[in-house]
Residue frames relative to the residue before (quaternion, step in Angstrom):
aa qw qx qy qz dx dy dz
M 1.0000 0.0000 0.0000 0.0000 0.00 0.00 0.00
V 0.2010 -0.7590 0.6150 0.0725 3.48 -1.22 0.88
M 0.3813 -0.7182 0.5339 0.2319 3.61 -0.84 0.93
T 0.2909 -0.7263 0.6027 0.1568 3.60 -0.99 0.89
S 0.6765 -0.5062 0.3751 0.3814 3.48 -1.37 0.31
G 0.6689 0.5021 -0.3123 0.4506 3.63 1.27 -0.38
G 0.5891 -0.5894 0.3438 0.4328 3.46 1.44 -0.01
G 0.5689 0.5868 -0.3890 0.4252 3.62 1.24 -0.08
F 0.3659 -0.7210 0.5452 0.2215 3.64 -1.27 0.10
W 0.1786 -0.7605 0.6202 0.0715 3.56 -1.09 0.86
P 0.5013 -0.6142 0.5116 0.3311 3.55 -1.06 0.58
R 0.5524 -0.6378 0.4075 0.3494 3.64 -0.81 0.92
A 0.6308 0.5719 -0.3324 0.4056 3.62 1.00 -0.79
Q 0.7124 0.4541 -0.2463 0.4750 3.60 1.19 -0.60
V 0.5925 0.5734 -0.3658 0.4317 3.58 1.25 0.05
N 0.5593 -0.6306 0.4261 0.3285 3.52 -0.95 0.87
P 0.5705 -0.6593 0.3522 0.3403 3.70 -0.67 0.96
S 0.6771 0.4676 -0.3106 0.4758 3.60 0.98 -0.75
M 0.6204 0.5286 -0.3385 0.4702 3.59 1.04 -0.62
L 0.6442 0.5433 -0.2946 0.4505 3.53 1.08 -0.92
L 0.6385 0.5167 -0.2997 0.4853 3.51 1.09 -1.03
A 0.6479 0.4998 -0.3266 0.4729 3.67 0.86 -0.83
N 0.6548 0.5226 -0.3159 0.4454 3.59 0.88 -0.78
D 0.6927 0.4736 -0.2717 0.4713 3.49 0.84 -1.07
T 0.6293 0.5160 -0.3422 0.4697 3.69 0.93 -0.83
A 0.6570 0.4949 -0.3284 0.4643 3.66 0.80 -1.01
E 0.7111 0.4644 -0.3022 0.4329 3.67 0.70 -0.91
E 0.6585 0.4992 -0.3189 0.4642 3.61 1.01 -0.68
M 0.6957 0.4582 -0.2987 0.4656 3.60 0.88 -0.88
V 0.6522 0.4901 -0.3510 0.4597 3.58 0.95 -0.66
A 0.6294 0.5152 -0.3517 0.4634 3.62 1.09 -0.61
D 0.6071 0.5492 -0.3337 0.4675 3.58 1.13 -0.67
A 0.6646 0.5122 -0.2776 0.4679 3.52 1.00 -1.07
L 0.6603 0.5064 -0.3177 0.4546 3.59 0.89 -0.72
A 0.6450 0.4921 -0.3196 0.4895 3.59 1.07 -0.83
L 0.6427 0.4816 -0.3482 0.4835 3.65 1.00 -0.76
Q 0.6075 0.5782 -0.3401 0.4253 3.63 0.95 -0.68
E 0.6768 0.5095 -0.2497 0.4691 3.45 1.00 -1.02
L 0.6255 0.5222 -0.3018 0.4950 3.56 1.19 -0.80
I 0.6469 0.5290 -0.3004 0.4598 3.57 0.98 -0.87
I 0.6650 0.4915 -0.3101 0.4690 3.54 0.99 -0.93
E 0.6207 0.5402 -0.3156 0.4725 3.57 1.01 -0.84
Q 0.6958 0.4698 -0.2994 0.4532 3.62 0.80 -1.04
K 0.6314 0.5384 -0.3282 0.4513 3.61 1.04 -0.86
R 0.6556 0.5128 -0.3163 0.4552 3.55 0.93 -0.83
G 0.6602 0.5071 -0.2979 0.4672 3.56 1.05 -0.82
M 0.6725 0.4834 -0.3082 0.4680 3.60 1.05 -0.71
K 0.5948 0.5420 -0.3289 0.4943 3.58 1.12 -0.67
Q 0.6698 0.4832 -0.3156 0.4672 3.64 0.95 -0.74
K 0.6173 0.5349 -0.3157 0.4828 3.53 1.19 -0.66
A 0.6460 0.5144 -0.3034 0.4753 3.57 1.07 -0.81
D 0.6274 0.5521 -0.2978 0.4614 3.50 1.02 -0.88
R 0.6609 0.5241 -0.2717 0.4634 3.52 0.99 -1.17
Y 0.6286 0.5361 -0.3406 0.4487 3.56 1.03 -0.95
A 0.6673 0.5023 -0.3043 0.4580 3.66 0.81 -1.11
E 0.6763 0.4913 -0.3162 0.4487 3.58 0.79 -0.90
T 0.6647 0.5181 -0.3023 0.4455 3.61 0.90 -0.77
V 0.6426 0.5215 -0.3042 0.4717 3.47 1.07 -0.79
L 0.6307 0.5112 -0.3030 0.4991 3.59 1.02 -0.77
A 0.6669 0.4958 -0.3058 0.4647 3.58 0.94 -0.87
L 0.5891 0.5882 -0.3561 0.4245 3.65 1.07 -0.73
Y 0.7881 0.2902 -0.1480 0.5223 3.50 1.03 -0.85
R 0.4222 -0.7229 0.4403 0.3245 3.60 1.35 0.33
A 0.4391 0.6778 -0.4725 0.3530 3.56 0.88 0.98
K 0.3659 -0.7244 0.5475 0.2041 3.54 -1.21 0.57
A 0.5196 -0.6127 0.4830 0.3483 3.60 -1.06 0.66
S 0.3335 -0.7532 0.5446 0.1579 3.45 -1.01 0.97
S 0.4838 -0.6388 0.4891 0.3445 3.67 -0.93 0.62
R 0.6566 0.4905 -0.3209 0.4746 3.63 1.09 -0.37
S 0.5320 0.6512 -0.3955 0.3694 3.59 1.22 -0.23
R 0.4087 -0.7155 0.5024 0.2619 3.59 -0.89 0.86
G 0.3955 -0.7505 0.4608 0.2609 3.63 1.18 -0.38
G 0.4952 0.6398 -0.4708 0.3519 3.67 0.99 0.21
F 0.0442 0.7663 -0.6409 0.0070 3.51 -1.37 0.35
T 0.1898 -0.7030 0.6634 0.1724 3.42 -1.57 0.19
V 0.0048 -0.7854 0.6189 0.0101 3.51 -0.92 0.89
E 0.1395 -0.7784 0.6084 0.0665 3.60 -1.16 0.69
N 0.5053 -0.5934 0.5110 0.3624 3.51 -1.27 0.29
M 0.6553 -0.5258 0.3587 0.4067 3.56 -1.18 0.42
A 0.6545 0.4991 -0.3527 0.4451 3.70 0.94 -0.61
G 0.4524 -0.6973 0.4649 0.3050 3.59 1.14 -0.31
T 0.6011 0.6066 -0.3399 0.3939 3.61 1.18 0.35
M 0.7292 0.2885 -0.1811 0.5935 3.58 1.35 -0.04
K 0.0003 -0.8090 0.5854 -0.0530 3.63 -0.80 0.95
V 0.0895 -0.7588 0.6428 0.0551 3.59 -1.14 0.68
E 0.0387 -0.7961 0.6036 0.0219 3.55 -0.94 0.90
L 0.0812 -0.7660 0.6337 0.0708 3.45 -0.96 0.95
T 0.0634 -0.8067 0.5872 -0.0189 3.49 -0.72 1.19
V 0.2118 -0.7559 0.6067 0.1251 3.53 -1.20 0.54
A 0.0104 -0.8205 0.5707 -0.0311 3.50 -0.63 1.10
D 0.3616 -0.7207 0.5513 0.2144 3.60 -0.97 0.92
Y 0.1399 -0.7555 0.6275 0.1257 3.47 -1.26 0.49
Q 0.2533 -0.8121 0.5212 0.0683 3.54 -0.99 0.85
R 0.1440 -0.7562 0.6327 0.0838 3.54 -1.26 0.34
V 0.4468 -0.6258 0.5541 0.3190 3.54 -1.36 0.20
N 0.2502 -0.7258 0.6181 0.1689 3.56 -1.34 0.51
G 0.8039 -0.3467 0.2101 0.4352 3.52 -1.31 -0.22
S 0.5453 0.6327 -0.3836 0.3939 3.61 1.20 -0.42
I 0.4831 0.6539 -0.4391 0.3825 3.56 1.26 -0.25
L 0.6050 0.5613 -0.3812 0.4166 3.67 1.01 -0.54
A 0.6612 0.4809 -0.3097 0.4854 3.52 0.96 -0.73
A 0.6271 0.5182 -0.3323 0.4772 3.59 0.94 -0.83
Q 0.6764 0.4831 -0.3147 0.4584 3.63 0.83 -0.77
A 0.6499 0.5261 -0.3120 0.4512 3.56 0.98 -0.81
L 0.6686 0.4813 -0.2766 0.4947 3.54 1.03 -0.90
M 0.6054 0.5440 -0.3592 0.4567 3.64 1.07 -0.62
N 0.6513 0.5162 -0.3226 0.4530 3.58 1.02 -0.86
E 0.6474 0.5163 -0.3402 0.4455 3.55 1.01 -0.62
V 0.6393 0.5059 -0.3091 0.4897 3.52 1.08 -0.70
L 0.6553 0.4976 -0.3178 0.4712 3.58 0.91 -0.84
D 0.6424 0.5048 -0.3389 0.4665 3.66 0.98 -0.72
D 0.6734 0.4671 -0.3041 0.4857 3.65 0.94 -0.65
L 0.7544 0.3662 -0.2238 0.4967 3.63 0.91 -0.72
T 0.1230 0.8139 -0.5581 0.1047 3.65 0.70 0.96
E 0.7833 0.2124 -0.1582 0.5624 3.59 1.04 -0.51
G 0.8080 0.3249 -0.2731 0.4086 3.50 -1.37 0.46
L 0.5530 0.5490 -0.4307 0.4553 3.63 1.16 0.36
E 0.5016 -0.6694 0.4660 0.2883 3.53 -0.96 0.92
P 0.5655 -0.6439 0.3657 0.3633 3.64 -0.84 0.82
D 0.6173 0.5553 -0.3376 0.4434 3.59 1.09 -0.65
I 0.6742 0.4824 -0.2878 0.4795 3.49 0.94 -0.75
R 0.6072 0.5739 -0.3076 0.4554 3.47 1.12 -0.83
L 0.6777 0.4817 -0.2543 0.4939 3.47 0.98 -0.99
L 0.6120 0.5545 -0.3428 0.4478 3.60 0.99 -0.67
L 0.7006 0.4843 -0.2396 0.4661 3.43 0.96 -1.15
A 0.6851 0.4772 -0.2995 0.4619 3.57 0.90 -0.80
N 0.7188 0.4338 -0.2659 0.4737 3.67 1.03 -0.63
A 0.3778 0.7704 -0.4388 0.2667 3.62 1.27 -0.16
F 0.8061 0.3089 -0.1043 0.4938 3.48 0.94 -0.98
I 0.4326 0.6816 -0.4813 0.3414 3.52 1.18 0.27
R 0.3629 -0.7451 0.5188 0.2095 3.60 -0.85 0.97
D 0.5408 -0.6095 0.4821 0.3220 3.53 -1.18 0.74
E 0.5107 -0.6722 0.4469 0.2961 3.66 -0.81 1.02
R 0.6961 0.4742 -0.2855 0.4573 3.61 0.90 -0.86
T 0.8152 0.3093 -0.1444 0.4679 3.64 0.72 -0.96
G 0.3601 -0.7366 0.4869 0.3012 3.48 1.13 -0.65
Q 0.5855 0.5925 -0.3640 0.4167 3.55 1.28 0.16
I 0.4817 -0.6172 0.5294 0.3267 3.49 -1.26 0.54
N 0.4641 -0.6809 0.4898 0.2849 3.62 -0.98 0.78
V 0.3680 -0.7555 0.5096 0.1845 3.58 -0.50 1.25
D 0.6164 0.5560 -0.3413 0.4410 3.62 0.94 -0.74
R 0.6616 0.5292 -0.2844 0.4487 3.51 1.03 -0.92
L 0.6109 0.5485 -0.3083 0.4805 3.48 1.17 -0.82
A 0.6838 0.4941 -0.3051 0.4417 3.50 0.87 -1.04
Q 0.5869 0.5615 -0.3620 0.4574 3.61 1.10 -0.62
V 0.6536 0.5245 -0.2966 0.4580 3.52 0.89 -0.99
R 0.6275 0.5673 -0.3127 0.4320 3.57 1.01 -0.89
K 0.6554 0.5225 -0.2910 0.4613 3.60 1.05 -0.87
L 0.5650 0.6124 -0.4036 0.3780 3.69 1.03 -0.43
R 0.2070 -0.7423 0.6220 0.1389 3.56 -1.13 0.68
L 0.0066 0.7861 -0.6149 0.0623 3.57 -0.58 1.26
S 0.3577 -0.7180 0.5462 0.2411 3.56 -1.06 0.75
H 0.3848 0.6600 -0.5532 0.3322 3.53 0.22 1.24
P 0.5842 -0.6375 0.3893 0.3174 3.71 -0.95 0.85
R 0.7214 0.4142 -0.2462 0.4973 3.56 1.12 -0.57
W 0.4514 0.7371 -0.4430 0.2381 3.62 1.15 -0.27
D 0.6640 0.5002 -0.3225 0.4527 3.60 0.98 -0.74
D 0.5833 0.5310 -0.3708 0.4901 3.57 1.27 -0.40
V 0.5989 0.5560 -0.3566 0.4528 3.55 1.00 -0.88
R 0.6902 0.4991 -0.2783 0.4439 3.57 0.77 -1.14
A 0.6681 0.5112 -0.3009 0.4491 3.57 0.94 -0.85
A 0.6513 0.5074 -0.3062 0.4740 3.58 1.00 -0.91
I 0.6177 0.5327 -0.3313 0.4742 3.64 1.05 -0.77
A 0.6521 0.5123 -0.3026 0.4698 3.59 0.91 -1.02
D 0.6947 0.4808 -0.2932 0.4475 3.60 0.87 -0.86
S 0.6844 0.4997 -0.2997 0.4382 3.53 1.10 -0.65
I 0.6664 0.4753 -0.3238 0.4745 3.59 1.12 -0.23
E 0.0651 0.8107 -0.5736 0.0975 3.54 -0.66 1.11
K 0.5636 -0.5908 0.4602 0.3486 3.60 -1.21 0.72
A 0.2119 -0.7823 0.5787 0.0907 3.59 -0.87 1.01
G 0.7395 -0.3037 0.2007 0.5662 3.59 1.25 -0.31
S 0.3469 -0.7079 0.5748 0.2196 3.51 -1.40 -0.22
R 0.1889 -0.7680 0.6038 0.0992 3.43 -1.28 0.53
E 0.3042 -0.7417 0.5686 0.1845 3.56 -1.12 0.73
Y 0.1360 -0.7971 0.5863 0.0485 3.46 -1.02 0.83
L 0.1309 -0.7697 0.6198 0.0799 3.55 -0.82 0.92
R 0.0695 -0.7979 0.5976 -0.0371 3.56 -0.83 1.18
F 0.1372 -0.8143 0.5620 0.0485 3.57 -0.88 0.84
Y 0.0407 -0.8107 0.5841 -0.0063 3.59 -0.96 0.83
R 0.0555 -0.7717 0.6330 0.0262 3.53 -1.24 0.43
R 0.0005 0.7358 -0.6767 -0.0252 3.50 -1.43 0.32
E 0.5929 -0.6007 0.4322 0.3176 3.49 -1.32 0.61
K 0.7813 0.0534 -0.0142 0.6217 3.57 1.01 -0.84
N 0.5817 -0.6365 0.3903 0.3226 3.44 -1.15 0.69
T 0.6067 0.5056 -0.3653 0.4929 3.62 1.27 0.10
D 0.5390 0.6113 -0.3945 0.4245 3.64 1.30 -0.03
G 0.5294 -0.6000 0.4784 0.3617 3.52 -1.24 0.23
W 0.5559 -0.6252 0.4122 0.3608 3.59 -1.09 0.68
E 0.1603 -0.7438 0.6373 0.1221 3.66 -1.07 0.75
P 0.3987 -0.7182 0.5052 0.2646 3.61 -0.75 0.99
I 0.3587 -0.6775 0.5889 0.2561 3.56 -1.14 0.67
T 0.2754 -0.7938 0.5299 0.1154 3.59 -0.43 1.29
L 0.0770 -0.7940 0.6027 0.0221 3.49 -0.92 1.09
Q 0.4516 0.6673 -0.4426 0.3935 3.52 1.31 0.18
F 0.4977 -0.6965 0.4272 0.2909 3.59 -0.53 1.13
S 0.7185 0.4458 -0.2760 0.4570 3.67 0.68 -1.09
S 0.6835 0.4804 -0.3175 0.4486 3.75 1.08 -0.34
L 0.5983 0.5682 -0.3848 0.4138 3.60 1.18 -0.08
């Protein structure tokens, strides 16, 4: 029996051979992908435990305690200099409701500075608050670039302060990266774990 999109079942003998082939191929490949996903999750969990154990052991060797201010990243290599592991921690940010004030202030500044402003700067200022079509989020990096600008407008410091207040830390992510090389004089080659890159 083959399940249909409506939730019913059809006898395999009554299904068009090409549709049956497509059905079976999709089900087999998705089952394979789910099994691979589970393996990757399990391996990632194990690697993270090894990284945590390494950090804890290093701290214990020096009778040190982990600091809440510590980022927790590290790089380790084998003694031959042919294998390397990097653990990095990166913060990600988002904008809060203060962005409305920043945008209103920016519009005031842009209205006042209709002349004498370089086109590149005008474009940067105008695009700072455009939301990404895919995510619907405002680009925090673009806002940070705008904040670095120095403009001679009486409200510019207010714009910069409102932008600063609107950007907040949303969390952090840990990244494990692996590298290898044949000889310790060669350049490092990343070990790709992304399925589409293999």
